[in-house]
C-alpha positions as CSV (number, residue, x, y, z in Angstrom):
1,M,3.3,1.9,6.8
2,I,3.2,0.6,10.4
3,E,1.0,-2.1,11.9
4,L,-0.9,-1.3,15.0
5,T,-3.8,-2.8,16.9
6,R,-7.3,-1.2,17.2
7,L,-8.9,-1.2,20.7
8,N,-11.2,-4.1,19.5
9,G,-8.1,-6.2,18.9
10,L,-8.1,-6.1,15.1
11,P,-4.9,-5.1,13.3
12,V,-4.7,-1.9,11.3
13,V,-1.9,-0.6,9.0
14,V,-1.3,3.1,9.2
15,N,0.5,5.4,6.7
16,A,3.2,6.8,9.1
17,D,3.7,9.8,6.8
18,L,0.1,10.9,7.6
19,I,0.6,11.0,11.4
20,K,0.3,14.6,12.7
21,F,0.6,13.8,16.4
22,I,0.1,11.0,19.0
23,E,-1.6,11.5,22.4
24,A,-2.1,9.3,25.5
25,T,-5.7,10.1,26.6
26,P,-5.2,7.4,28.4
27,D,-5.6,5.2,25.3
28,T,-3.3,6.1,22.5
29,L,-5.0,8.5,20.1
30,I,-3.4,9.1,16.7
31,S,-4.4,12.2,14.8
32,L,-3.7,12.1,11.0
33,T,-3.1,15.0,8.7
34,T,-6.4,14.1,7.0
35,G,-8.3,15.0,10.2
36,E,-9.1,11.3,11.0
37,K,-8.4,10.0,14.5
38,L,-7.5,6.5,15.4
39,M,-7.3,4.8,18.9
40,V,-4.9,2.0,19.3
41,R,-3.7,-0.4,22.0
42,E,0.0,0.3,21.7
43,P,1.4,3.0,24.0
44,V,2.6,6.3,22.6
45,H,6.3,5.4,22.9
46,L,5.8,2.2,20.9
47,V,4.0,4.0,18.1
48,A,6.7,6.6,17.9
49,Q,9.4,3.9,17.9
50,R,7.6,2.1,14.9
51,V,7.5,5.4,13.0
52,V,11.2,6.0,13.5
53,Q,12.0,2.4,12.5
54,Y,9.8,2.7,9.4
55,R,11.6,5.9,8.3
56,H,15.0,4.3,9.0
57,E,14.1,1.4,6.8
58,I,13.1,3.8,4.0
59,V,16.5,5.5,4.1
60,H,18.5,2.3,4.8
61,P,16.6,-0.7,3.3
62,P,17.7,-4.2,4.1
63,E,20.3,-5.7,1.8
64,S,17.6,-8.1,0.4
65,E,15.6,-5.1,-0.9
66,R,18.3,-3.2,-2.6
């Protein structure tokens, strides 16, 4: 799960495994495998970075979580 910010400023937590693709339209539009679409304030590269970080933490959890 990754935390992002809706356009209205409220936080939203997204299941990163459901992200199909991310577009800059110019706002960042996330399309999910469920067909739902979500617009967020973070730029595309930051959303992608958070997805990569999330997946890295799944494979290599911090020592405190092992």
